[in-house]
OpenMM code with the backbone's topology and positions (N, CA, C; nanometers):
from openmm import Vec3, app, unit

residues = "MET LEU ASN SER GLY GLY ALA SER ARG LYS ALA THR GLU ASP ILE MET LEU HIS PRO CYS HIS ILE ALA GLY VAL LEU ALA VAL LEU THR ALA GLY MET MET GLY SER VAL SER LEU ALA GLN SER ALA PRO TYR ASP LEU LYS TRP PHE TYR ASP ASP LEU VAL GLU VAL LYS ARG LEU ASP PHE ILE VAL LEU ILE ASP GLN LEU GLU ILE ALA ASP VAL ILE VAL ASN LYS GLY ASN CYS PRO ILE ALA THR THR PHE ASP GLY ALA VAL GLU LEU SER VAL ASN ASP ALA VAL GLN LYS LEU GLY GLU VAL LEU ALA GLY GLN ASP MET GLU PRO LEU GLN GLN THR SER ASP PRO ALA GLU GLY LEU PRO LEU SER GLY VAL TYR GLY GLU SER LEU SER VAL PHE VAL GLY LEU SER CYS ASN ILE LEU LEU VAL GLU ILE ILE THR SER GLU GLY GLU TRP SER SER GLN PHE LYS PRO".split()
positions = [
    Vec3(6.9591, -0.2338, -3.5395),
    Vec3(6.8545, -0.1443, -3.5738),
    Vec3(6.7382, -0.2121, -3.6375),
    Vec3(6.7671, -0.3059, -3.7200),
    Vec3(6.6600, -0.3785, -3.7843),
    Vec3(6.5678, -0.4461, -3.6859),
    Vec3(6.6286, -0.5058, -3.5891),
    Vec3(6.5483, -0.5744, -3.4885),
    Vec3(6.4592, -0.4777, -3.4108),
    Vec3(6.5129, -0.3623, -3.3792),
    Vec3(6.4294, -0.2698, -3.3051),
    Vec3(6.3171, -0.2160, -3.3926),
    Vec3(6.3453, -0.1926, -3.5226),
    Vec3(6.2391, -0.1489, -3.6134),
    Vec3(6.1338, -0.2557, -3.6296),
    Vec3(6.1782, -0.3780, -3.6408),
    Vec3(6.0849, -0.4897, -3.6558),
    Vec3(6.0051, -0.5086, -3.5260),
    Vec3(6.0723, -0.4887, -3.4131),
    Vec3(6.0049, -0.5050, -3.2854),
    Vec3(5.8990, -0.3971, -3.2679),
    Vec3(5.9306, -0.2752, -3.3069),
    Vec3(5.8310, -0.1697, -3.2889),
    Vec3(5.7132, -0.1916, -3.3861),
    Vec3(5.7422, -0.2397, -3.5053),
    Vec3(5.6343, -0.2692, -3.5985),
    Vec3(5.5465, -0.3801, -3.5431),
    Vec3(5.6075, -0.4805, -3.4839),
    Vec3(5.5319, -0.5925, -3.4259),
    Vec3(5.4473, -0.5428, -3.3100),
    Vec3(5.5023, -0.4548, -3.2254),
    Vec3(5.4280, -0.4002, -3.1135),
    Vec3(5.3074, -0.3202, -3.1655),
    Vec3(5.3273, -0.2441, -3.2697),
    Vec3(5.2189, -0.1643, -3.3272),
    Vec3(5.1094, -0.2558, -3.3796),
    Vec3(5.1464, -0.3655, -3.4445),
    Vec3(5.0470, -0.4608, -3.4950),
    Vec3(4.9692, -0.5227, -3.3797),
    Vec3(5.0362, -0.5482, -3.2685),
    Vec3(4.9682, -0.6075, -3.1518),
    Vec3(4.8693, -0.5111, -3.0909),
    Vec3(4.8993, -0.3817, -3.0927),
    Vec3(4.8146, -0.2808, -3.0337),
    Vec3(4.6927, -0.2534, -3.1211),
    Vec3(4.7116, -0.2534, -3.2508),
    Vec3(4.6019, -0.2272, -3.3434),
    Vec3(4.4998, -0.3391, -3.3342),
    Vec3(4.3770, -0.3031, -3.3185),
    Vec3(4.2702, -0.4005, -3.3042),
    Vec3(4.1873, -0.4041, -3.4307),
    Vec3(4.1391, -0.5184, -3.4573),
    Vec3(4.0484, -0.5390, -3.5714),
    Vec3(3.9169, -0.4673, -3.5403),
    Vec3(3.8437, -0.4156, -3.6378),
    Vec3(3.7169, -0.3459, -3.6129),
    Vec3(3.6182, -0.4287, -3.5298),
    Vec3(3.6164, -0.5602, -3.5473),
    Vec3(3.5269, -0.6449, -3.4677),
    Vec3(3.5652, -0.6406, -3.3199),
    Vec3(3.6968, -0.6373, -3.2930),
    Vec3(3.7417, -0.6272, -3.1533),
    Vec3(3.6995, -0.4945, -3.0925),
    Vec3(3.7108, -0.3863, -3.1702),
    Vec3(3.6739, -0.2541, -3.1203),
    Vec3(3.5242, -0.2532, -3.0869),
    Vec3(3.4417, -0.3106, -3.1742),
    Vec3(3.2968, -0.3157, -3.1490),
    Vec3(3.2666, -0.3936, -3.0213),
    Vec3(3.3410, -0.5007, -2.9989),
    Vec3(3.3221, -0.5818, -2.8782),
    Vec3(3.3578, -0.5053, -2.7530),
    Vec3(3.4702, -0.4324, -2.7591),
    Vec3(3.5146, -0.3535, -2.6459),
    Vec3(3.4132, -0.2431, -2.6166),
    Vec3(3.3635, -0.1750, -2.7212),
    Vec3(3.2626, -0.0715, -2.7020),
    Vec3(3.1334, -0.1276, -2.6421),
    Vec3(3.0958, -0.2461, -2.6847),
    Vec3(2.9735, -0.3085, -2.6316),
    Vec3(2.9888, -0.3370, -2.4826),
    Vec3(3.1067, -0.3868, -2.4429),
    Vec3(3.1316, -0.4157, -2.3021),
    Vec3(3.1316, -0.2879, -2.2194),
    Vec3(3.1994, -0.1836, -2.2693),
    Vec3(3.2025, -0.0564, -2.1994),
    Vec3(3.0626, 0.0059, -2.1862),
    Vec3(2.9863, 0.0003, -2.2936),
    Vec3(2.8507, 0.0549, -2.2902),
    Vec3(2.7636, -0.0208, -2.1921),
    Vec3(2.7723, -0.1528, -2.1930),
    Vec3(2.6936, -0.2345, -2.0993),
    Vec3(2.7342, -0.2029, -1.9558),
    Vec3(2.8618, -0.1831, -1.9341),
    Vec3(2.9085, -0.1491, -1.7991),
    Vec3(2.8542, -0.0152, -1.7536),
    Vec3(2.8501, 0.0821, -1.8425),
    Vec3(2.7968, 0.2128, -1.8052),
    Vec3(2.6468, 0.2067, -1.7856),
    Vec3(2.5776, 0.1322, -1.8663),
    Vec3(2.4328, 0.1216, -1.8532),
    Vec3(2.3967, 0.0545, -1.7209),
    Vec3(2.4759, -0.0379, -1.6787),
    Vec3(2.4500, -0.1083, -1.5532),
    Vec3(2.4614, -0.0162, -1.4335),
    Vec3(2.5410, 0.0892, -1.4467),
    Vec3(2.5585, 0.1819, -1.3339),
    Vec3(2.4549, 0.2928, -1.3339),
    Vec3(2.3804, 0.3086, -1.4437),
    Vec3(2.2765, 0.4127, -1.4496),
    Vec3(2.1512, 0.3600, -1.3834),
    Vec3(2.0894, 0.4413, -1.2970),
    Vec3(1.9678, 0.3951, -1.2333),
    Vec3(1.8506, 0.4258, -1.3259),
    Vec3(1.7695, 0.3275, -1.3510),
    Vec3(1.6564, 0.3417, -1.4436),
    Vec3(1.5312, 0.3774, -1.3659),
    Vec3(1.4414, 0.4523, -1.4289),
    Vec3(1.3172, 0.4929, -1.3637),
    Vec3(1.2309, 0.3683, -1.3418),
    Vec3(1.1682, 0.3657, -1.2277),
    Vec3(1.0802, 0.2545, -1.1952),
    Vec3(0.9476, 0.2741, -1.2671),
    Vec3(0.8920, 0.1666, -1.3198),
    Vec3(0.7647, 0.1801, -1.3904),
    Vec3(0.6501, 0.1711, -1.2922),
    Vec3(0.5369, 0.2282, -1.3314),
    Vec3(0.4186, 0.2346, -1.2456),
    Vec3(0.3688, 0.0927, -1.2128),
    Vec3(0.3131, 0.0741, -1.0940),
    Vec3(0.2667, -0.0603, -1.0535),
    Vec3(0.1270, -0.0935, -1.1091),
    Vec3(0.0856, -0.0205, -1.2103),
    Vec3(-0.0467, -0.0408, -1.2699),
    Vec3(-0.0397, 0.0012, -1.4169),
    Vec3(-0.1398, -0.0411, -1.4925),
    Vec3(-0.1586, 0.0046, -1.6286),
    Vec3(-0.2888, 0.0841, -1.6289),
    Vec3(-0.2925, 0.1996, -1.6922),
    Vec3(-0.4088, 0.2876, -1.6883),
    Vec3(-0.4695, 0.3045, -1.8262),
    Vec3(-0.6022, 0.2858, -1.8325),
    Vec3(-0.6787, 0.3067, -1.9560),
    Vec3(-0.8074, 0.3750, -1.9158),
    Vec3(-0.8652, 0.4516, -2.0081),
    Vec3(-0.9969, 0.5070, -1.9800),
    Vec3(-1.0938, 0.4701, -2.0912),
    Vec3(-1.2213, 0.4565, -2.0540),
    Vec3(-1.3263, 0.4130, -2.1445),
    Vec3(-1.4489, 0.4996, -2.1265),
    Vec3(-1.5307, 0.5066, -2.2277),
    Vec3(-1.6613, 0.5691, -2.2163),
    Vec3(-1.7550, 0.4611, -2.1622),
    Vec3(-1.8159, 0.4884, -2.0486),
    Vec3(-1.9102, 0.3935, -1.9870),
    Vec3(-2.0506, 0.4372, -2.0262),
    Vec3(-2.1096, 0.3725, -2.1254),
    Vec3(-2.2392, 0.4166, -2.1779),
    Vec3(-2.3557, 0.3791, -2.0861),
    Vec3(-2.3341, 0.2966, -1.9858),
    Vec3(-2.4426, 0.2630, -1.8927),
    Vec3(-2.4866, 0.3849, -1.8140),
    Vec3(-2.3921, 0.4621, -1.7634),
    Vec3(-2.4257, 0.5817, -1.6841),
    Vec3(-2.3723, 0.7104, -1.7497),
    Vec3(-2.3231, 0.7012, -1.8707),
    Vec3(-2.2697, 0.8145, -1.9455),
    Vec3(-2.1635, 0.8927, -1.8686),
    Vec3(-2.0571, 0.8238, -1.8340),
    Vec3(-1.9393, 0.8832, -1.7697),
    Vec3(-1.8162, 0.8211, -1.8359),
    Vec3(-1.7013, 0.8741, -1.8006),
    Vec3(-1.5755, 0.8132, -1.8413),
    Vec3(-1.5225, 0.7329, -1.7226),
    Vec3(-1.4732, 0.6141, -1.7503),
    Vec3(-1.4225, 0.5256, -1.6442),
    Vec3(-1.2737, 0.5056, -1.6629),
    Vec3(-1.1982, 0.5371, -1.5558),
    Vec3(-1.0539, 0.5110, -1.5532),
    Vec3(-1.0334, 0.3741, -1.4902),
    Vec3(-0.9660, 0.2846, -1.5621),
    Vec3(-0.9372, 0.1507, -1.5079),
    Vec3(-0.7879, 0.1389, -1.4808),
    Vec3(-0.7561, 0.1073, -1.3565),
    Vec3(-0.6169, 0.0814, -1.3152),
    Vec3(-0.6018, -0.0693, -1.3034),
    Vec3(-0.5221, -0.1321, -1.3922),
    Vec3(-0.4976, -0.2741, -1.3855),
    Vec3(-0.3733, -0.2968, -1.3018),
    Vec3(-0.3869, -0.3658, -1.1917),
    Vec3(-0.2777, -0.3869, -1.0947),
    Vec3(-0.1729, -0.4788, -1.1552),
    Vec3(-0.0452, -0.4377, -1.1509),
    Vec3(0.0660, -0.5133, -1.2072),
    Vec3(0.1625, -0.5671, -1.1020),
    Vec3(0.1263, -0.5549, -0.9748),
    Vec3(0.2084, -0.6105, -0.8671),
    Vec3(0.1177, -0.6952, -0.7768),
    Vec3(0.1789, -0.7650, -0.6808),
    Vec3(0.1019, -0.8566, -0.5956),
    Vec3(-0.0115, -0.7871, -0.5220),
    Vec3(0.0126, -0.6697, -0.4652),
    Vec3(-0.0893, -0.5976, -0.3880),
    Vec3(-0.0685, -0.4481, -0.4096),
    Vec3(-0.1764, -0.3741, -0.4373),
    Vec3(-0.1680, -0.2304, -0.4572),
    Vec3(-0.2864, -0.1611, -0.3915),
    Vec3(-0.2543, -0.0499, -0.3262),
    Vec3(-0.3598, 0.0350, -0.2691),
    Vec3(-0.3492, 0.1736, -0.3326),
    Vec3(-0.4612, 0.2225, -0.3839),
    Vec3(-0.4690, 0.3556, -0.4429),
    Vec3(-0.5358, 0.4457, -0.3406),
    Vec3(-0.4581, 0.5396, -0.2849),
    Vec3(-0.5082, 0.6296, -0.1794),
    Vec3(-0.5838, 0.7482, -0.2376),
    Vec3(-0.5419, 0.7976, -0.3538),
    Vec3(-0.6101, 0.9139, -0.4114),
    Vec3(-0.5850, 0.9186, -0.5618),
    Vec3(-0.6814, 0.9753, -0.6339),
    Vec3(-0.6729, 0.9948, -0.7780),
    Vec3(-0.7140, 1.1395, -0.8050),
    Vec3(-0.6266, 1.2159, -0.8695),
    Vec3(-0.6534, 1.3554, -0.9007),
    Vec3(-0.6518, 1.3685, -1.0525),
    Vec3(-0.7627, 1.4152, -1.1103),
    Vec3(-0.7744, 1.4259, -1.2547),
    Vec3(-0.7679, 1.5742, -1.2939),
    Vec3(-0.6803, 1.6036, -1.3899),
    Vec3(-0.6617, 1.7406, -1.4393),
    Vec3(-0.6412, 1.8422, -1.3254),
    Vec3(-0.5469, 1.8089, -1.2378),
    Vec3(-0.5067, 1.8956, -1.1283),
    Vec3(-0.6246, 1.9292, -1.0349),
    Vec3(-0.7187, 1.8364, -1.0253),
    Vec3(-0.8350, 1.8549, -0.9348),
    Vec3(-0.9516, 1.9228, -1.0023),
    Vec3(-0.9403, 1.9568, -1.1300),
    Vec3(-1.0480, 2.0251, -1.2008),
    Vec3(-1.1625, 1.9341, -1.2456),
    Vec3(-1.1405, 1.8042, -1.2409),
    Vec3(-1.2459, 1.7079, -1.2767),
    Vec3(-1.2785, 1.6255, -1.1521),
    Vec3(-1.3999, 1.6390, -1.0997),
    Vec3(-1.4362, 1.5586, -0.9833),
    Vec3(-1.4387, 1.4086, -1.0198),
    Vec3(-1.4082, 1.3281, -0.9206),
    Vec3(-1.4092, 1.1822, -0.9416),
    Vec3(-1.5193, 1.1201, -0.8565),
    Vec3(-1.5525, 0.9996, -0.8923),
    Vec3(-1.6422, 0.9172, -0.8099),
    Vec3(-1.5851, 0.7767, -0.8092),
    Vec3(-1.6004, 0.7096, -0.6976),
    Vec3(-1.5479, 0.5737, -0.6855),
    Vec3(-1.6593, 0.4700, -0.6748),
    Vec3(-1.7842, 0.5171, -0.6736),
    Vec3(-1.8971, 0.4255, -0.6621),
    Vec3(-1.9907, 0.4482, -0.7805),
    Vec3(-2.0781, 0.3511, -0.8010),
    Vec3(-2.1766, 0.3613, -0.9085),
    Vec3(-2.2691, 0.4794, -0.8847),
    Vec3(-2.3149, 0.4986, -0.7593),
    Vec3(-2.4029, 0.6122, -0.7276),
    Vec3(-2.3318, 0.7448, -0.7554),
    Vec3(-2.2060, 0.7528, -0.7192),
    Vec3(-2.1304, 0.8750, -0.7479),
    Vec3(-2.1160, 0.8984, -0.8973),
    Vec3(-2.1001, 0.7897, -0.9738),
    Vec3(-2.0881, 0.8035, -1.1198),
    Vec3(-2.2191, 0.8552, -1.1775),
    Vec3(-2.3315, 0.8084, -1.1261),
    Vec3(-2.4613, 0.8565, -1.1725),
    Vec3(-2.4746, 1.0058, -1.1448),
    Vec3(-2.4333, 1.0502, -1.0252),
    Vec3(-2.4401, 1.1927, -0.9933),
    Vec3(-2.3530, 1.2757, -1.0835),
    Vec3(-2.2350, 1.2264, -1.1196),
    Vec3(-2.1486, 1.2976, -1.2133),
    Vec3(-2.2196, 1.3151, -1.3474),
    Vec3(-2.2864, 1.2077, -1.3916),
    Vec3(-2.3585, 1.2127, -1.5177),
    Vec3(-2.4737, 1.3113, -1.5127),
    Vec3(-2.5475, 1.3127, -1.4028),
    Vec3(-2.6591, 1.4063, -1.3863),
    Vec3(-2.6074, 1.5492, -1.3839),
    Vec3(-2.4992, 1.5729, -1.3144),
    Vec3(-2.4407, 1.7081, -1.3086),
    Vec3(-2.3997, 1.7557, -1.4500),
    Vec3(-2.3425, 1.6683, -1.5282),
    Vec3(-2.3057, 1.7045, -1.6650),
    Vec3(-2.4312, 1.7438, -1.7431),
    Vec3(-2.5388, 1.6661, -1.7273),
    Vec3(-2.6640, 1.6954, -1.7988),
    Vec3(-2.7234, 1.8277, -1.7552),
    Vec3(-2.7229, 1.8581, -1.6234),
    Vec3(-2.7770, 1.9827, -1.5696),
    Vec3(-2.6965, 2.1007, -1.6247),
    Vec3(-2.5655, 2.0899, -1.6285),
    Vec3(-2.4844, 2.1991, -1.6785),
    Vec3(-2.5094, 2.2245, -1.8278),
    Vec3(-2.5235, 2.1162, -1.9037),
    Vec3(-2.5539, 2.1336, -2.0481),
    Vec3(-2.6898, 2.1984, -2.0652),
    Vec3(-2.7879, 2.1554, -1.9873),
    Vec3(-2.9226, 2.2101, -1.9951),
    Vec3(-2.9221, 2.3603, -1.9595),
    Vec3(-2.8466, 2.3955, -1.8543),
    Vec3(-2.8346, 2.5365, -1.8138),
    Vec3(-2.7749, 2.6214, -1.9242),
    Vec3(-2.6737, 2.5677, -1.9921),
    Vec3(-2.6107, 2.6407, -2.1019),
    Vec3(-2.7101, 2.6634, -2.2157),
    Vec3(-2.7904, 2.5610, -2.2435),
    Vec3(-2.8868, 2.5716, -2.3550),
    Vec3(-2.9987, 2.6669, -2.3190),
    Vec3(-3.0552, 2.6530, -2.1990),
    Vec3(-3.1719, 2.7334, -2.1588),
    Vec3(-3.1356, 2.8760, -2.1183),
    Vec3(-3.0320, 2.8895, -2.0405),
    Vec3(-2.9992, 3.0202, -1.9864),
    Vec3(-2.8793, 3.0880, -2.0535),
    Vec3(-2.8073, 3.0094, -2.1334),
    Vec3(-2.6905, 3.0658, -2.2003),
    Vec3(-2.5759, 3.0946, -2.1033),
    Vec3(-2.5783, 3.0332, -1.9881),
    Vec3(-2.4700, 3.0533, -1.8897),
    Vec3(-2.4412, 2.9252, -1.8154),
    Vec3(-2.3242, 2.9242, -1.7502),
    Vec3(-2.2855, 2.8073, -1.6716),
    Vec3(-2.3754, 2.7960, -1.5492),
    Vec3(-2.4094, 2.6762, -1.5152),
    Vec3(-2.4903, 2.6478, -1.3956),
    Vec3(-2.3981, 2.5900, -1.2897),
    Vec3(-2.4281, 2.6164, -1.1654),
    Vec3(-2.3528, 2.5547, -1.0566),
    Vec3(-2.3876, 2.4061, -1.0514),
    Vec3(-2.2865, 2.3201, -1.0278),
    Vec3(-2.3182, 2.1767, -1.0191),
    Vec3(-2.4084, 2.1497, -0.8997),
    Vec3(-2.4876, 2.0446, -0.9122),
    Vec3(-2.5743, 2.0037, -0.8018),
    Vec3(-2.4869, 1.9540, -0.6870),
    Vec3(-2.5358, 1.9696, -0.5662),
    Vec3(-2.4648, 1.9196, -0.4493),
    Vec3(-2.4717, 1.7671, -0.4503),
    Vec3(-2.3584, 1.7013, -0.4352),
    Vec3(-2.3618, 1.5556, -0.4337),
    Vec3(-2.4132, 1.5058, -0.3015),
    Vec3(-2.4866, 1.3961, -0.3077),
    Vec3(-2.5492, 1.3417, -0.1876),
    Vec3(-2.4531, 1.2602, -0.1032),
    Vec3(-2.3435, 1.2194, -0.1620),
    Vec3(-2.2459, 1.1419, -0.0865),
    Vec3(-2.1051, 1.1887, -0.1244),
    Vec3(-2.0091, 1.1505, -0.0438),
    Vec3(-1.8687, 1.1841, -0.0704),
    Vec3(-1.8254, 1.1066, -0.1951),
    Vec3(-1.7870, 1.1774, -0.3027),
    Vec3(-1.7534, 1.1060, -0.4275),
    Vec3(-1.6325, 1.0139, -0.4127),
    Vec3(-1.5474, 1.0407, -0.3155),
    Vec3(-1.4272, 0.9589, -0.2972),
    Vec3(-1.4444, 0.8625, -0.1799),
    Vec3(-1.5700, 0.8314, -0.1426),
    Vec3(-1.5904, 0.7463, -0.0272),
    Vec3(-1.5325, 0.6047, -0.0441),
    Vec3(-1.5098, 0.5638, -0.1652),
    Vec3(-1.4544, 0.4304, -0.1909),
    Vec3(-1.3031, 0.4252, -0.1807),
    Vec3(-1.2382, 0.5390, -0.1572),
    Vec3(-1.0912, 0.5401, -0.1425),
    Vec3(-1.0510, 0.5042, -0.0010),
    Vec3(-0.9467, 0.4315, 0.0199),
    Vec3(-0.8553, 0.3788, -0.0811),
    Vec3(-0.9131, 0.2563, -0.1529),
    Vec3(-0.8685, 0.2374, -0.2753),
    Vec3(-0.9017, 0.1194, -0.3541),
    Vec3(-0.7891, 0.0204, -0.3394),
    Vec3(-0.8201, -0.1051, -0.3186),
    Vec3(-0.7165, -0.2080, -0.3038),
    Vec3(-0.7402, -0.3188, -0.4038),
    Vec3(-0.6307, -0.3715, -0.4579),
    Vec3(-0.6419, -0.4798, -0.5529),
    Vec3(-0.5163, -0.5647, -0.5592),
    Vec3(-0.5326, -0.6799, -0.6221),
    Vec3(-0.4214, -0.7733, -0.6394),
    Vec3(-0.3875, -0.7836, -0.7869),
    Vec3(-0.2785, -0.8486, -0.8165),
    Vec3(-0.2282, -0.8613, -0.9532),
    Vec3(-0.3385, -0.9019, -1.0509),
    Vec3(-0.3530, -0.8237, -1.1585),
    Vec3(-0.4499, -0.8527, -1.2629),
    Vec3(-0.5881, -0.7938, -1.2417),
    Vec3(-0.6143, -0.7462, -1.1206),
    Vec3(-0.7461, -0.6871, -1.0898),
    Vec3(-0.7553, -0.5460, -1.1453),
    Vec3(-0.8766, -0.5057, -1.1823),
    Vec3(-0.9019, -0.3730, -1.2343),
    Vec3(-0.9732, -0.2895, -1.1281),
    Vec3(-0.9150, -0.1741, -1.0951),
    Vec3(-0.9735, -0.0815, -0.9990),
    Vec3(-1.0242, 0.0399, -1.0781),
    Vec3(-1.1491, 0.0819, -1.0560),
    Vec3(-1.2105, 0.1846, -1.1385),
    Vec3(-1.2457, 0.3115, -1.0634),
    Vec3(-1.2331, 0.4232, -1.1337),
    Vec3(-1.2721, 0.5556, -1.0855),
    Vec3(-1.3478, 0.6209, -1.2038),
    Vec3(-1.4493, 0.6999, -1.1736),
    Vec3(-1.5334, 0.7635, -1.2758),
    Vec3(-1.5120, 0.9141, -1.2776),
    Vec3(-1.5218, 0.9724, -1.3965),
    Vec3(-1.5235, 1.1194, -1.4150),
    Vec3(-1.6353, 1.1506, -1.5112),
    Vec3(-1.6835, 1.2755, -1.5074),
    Vec3(-1.7908, 1.3167, -1.5954),
    Vec3(-1.7508, 1.3204, -1.7406),
    Vec3(-1.8488, 1.3115, -1.8284),
    Vec3(-1.8230, 1.3182, -1.9729),
    Vec3(-1.7609, 1.4496, -2.0141),
    Vec3(-1.7923, 1.5565, -1.9448),
    Vec3(-1.7386, 1.6874, -1.9835),
    Vec3(-1.5892, 1.7016, -1.9546),
    Vec3(-1.5329, 1.6069, -1.8819),
    Vec3(-1.3896, 1.6120, -1.8464),
    Vec3(-1.3055, 1.5600, -1.9619),
    Vec3(-1.2178, 1.6426, -2.0131),
    Vec3(-1.1165, 1.5983, -2.1093),
    Vec3(-0.9980, 1.5468, -2.0301),
    Vec3(-0.9822, 1.4195, -2.0212),
    Vec3(-0.8784, 1.3614, -1.9366),
    Vec3(-0.7417, 1.3861, -2.0011),
    Vec3(-0.6653, 1.4743, -1.9353),
    Vec3(-0.5292, 1.5079, -1.9822),
    Vec3(-0.4223, 1.4596, -1.8879),
    Vec3(-0.4477, 1.4745, -1.7555),
    Vec3(-0.3497, 1.4387, -1.6552),
    Vec3(-0.4187, 1.3643, -1.5415),
    Vec3(-0.3647, 1.2492, -1.5059),
    Vec3(-0.4136, 1.1716, -1.3924),
    Vec3(-0.2990, 1.1494, -1.2979),
    Vec3(-0.3145, 1.2020, -1.1750),
    Vec3(-0.2115, 1.1838, -1.0696),
    Vec3(-0.2654, 1.0812, -0.9717),
    Vec3(-0.1823, 0.9850, -0.9360),
    Vec3(-0.2244, 0.8734, -0.8519),
    Vec3(-0.1290, 0.8581, -0.7335),
    Vec3(-0.1875, 0.8537, -0.6144),
    Vec3(-0.1082, 0.8302, -0.4932),
    Vec3(-0.1358, 0.6870, -0.4506),
    Vec3(-0.0314, 0.6040, -0.4498),
    Vec3(-0.0469, 0.4620, -0.4192),
    Vec3(0.0425, 0.4217, -0.3024),
    Vec3(0.0255, 0.2968, -0.2625),
    Vec3(0.1111, 0.2394, -0.1597),
    Vec3(0.2548, 0.2242, -0.2078),
    Vec3(0.2782, 0.2351, -0.3375),
    Vec3(0.4109, 0.2222, -0.3965),
    Vec3(0.4714, 0.3572, -0.4345),
    Vec3(0.4025, 0.4655, -0.4045),
    Vec3(0.4543, 0.5985, -0.4387),
    Vec3(0.3522, 0.6762, -0.5211),
    Vec3(0.3961, 0.7938, -0.5681),
    Vec3(0.3099, 0.8811, -0.6460),
    Vec3(0.3467, 0.8692, -0.7935),
    Vec3(0.2436, 0.8670, -0.8775),
    Vec3(0.2621, 0.8473, -1.0211),
    Vec3(0.1735, 0.9460, -1.0960),
    Vec3(0.2027, 0.9677, -1.2225),
    Vec3(0.1140, 1.0486, -1.3056),
    Vec3(0.1149, 0.9918, -1.4482),
    Vec3(0.0018, 1.0084, -1.5146),
    Vec3(-0.0119, 0.9638, -1.6529),
    Vec3(-0.0735, 1.0779, -1.7324),
    Vec3(-0.0248, 1.0984, -1.8547),
    Vec3(-0.0778, 1.2049, -1.9390),
    Vec3(-0.1426, 1.1413, -2.0617),
    Vec3(-0.2497, 1.2076, -2.1080),
    Vec3(-0.3200, 1.1639, -2.2269),
    Vec3(-0.3225, 1.2819, -2.3246),
    Vec3(-0.3238, 1.2510, -2.4535),
    Vec3(-0.3348, 1.3549, -2.5551),
    Vec3(-0.4818, 1.3932, -2.5688),
    Vec3(-0.5072, 1.5230, -2.5948),
    Vec3(-0.6472, 1.5681, -2.6097),
    Vec3(-0.7122, 1.5071, -2.7319),
] * unit.nanometer
topology = app.Topology()
chain = topology.addChain("A")
for resn in residues:
    res = topology.addResidue(resn, chain)
    for name in ("N", "CA", "C"):
        topology.addAtom(name, app.Element.getBySymbol(name[0]), res)
């Protein structure tokens, strides 16, 4: 009987693990589970916006983070903010903002935007290589909250705080 009691005590001691061993086992199990989880792919660009004081518009800069990227479309605030991809289009956005502000001041009501002389998205698609900055313009009156981007790598969206 003694031997069996001693044997069972020895078996129990062998089964009991030191806290460091338990931490190691948990780390291995966690790493194994994390390896099987599919992680979200990150956007192939970095997005920032700036106030462009040359033509008084906001400029969205897409910095390309992969070898080659094509931007097929950019939608700002669910299409509520018109975009321009050229300098001329940016100037027209700026003029439209000024006309609308003037109409509000003089007439106390919203004015219809001026008809643009060219297609504001005529520069789409935009193409760039790693490290290059691709730019799109929006009017100053646009509070950039949501930018949806359709690229050669898929569709992406970025949100900004007001």
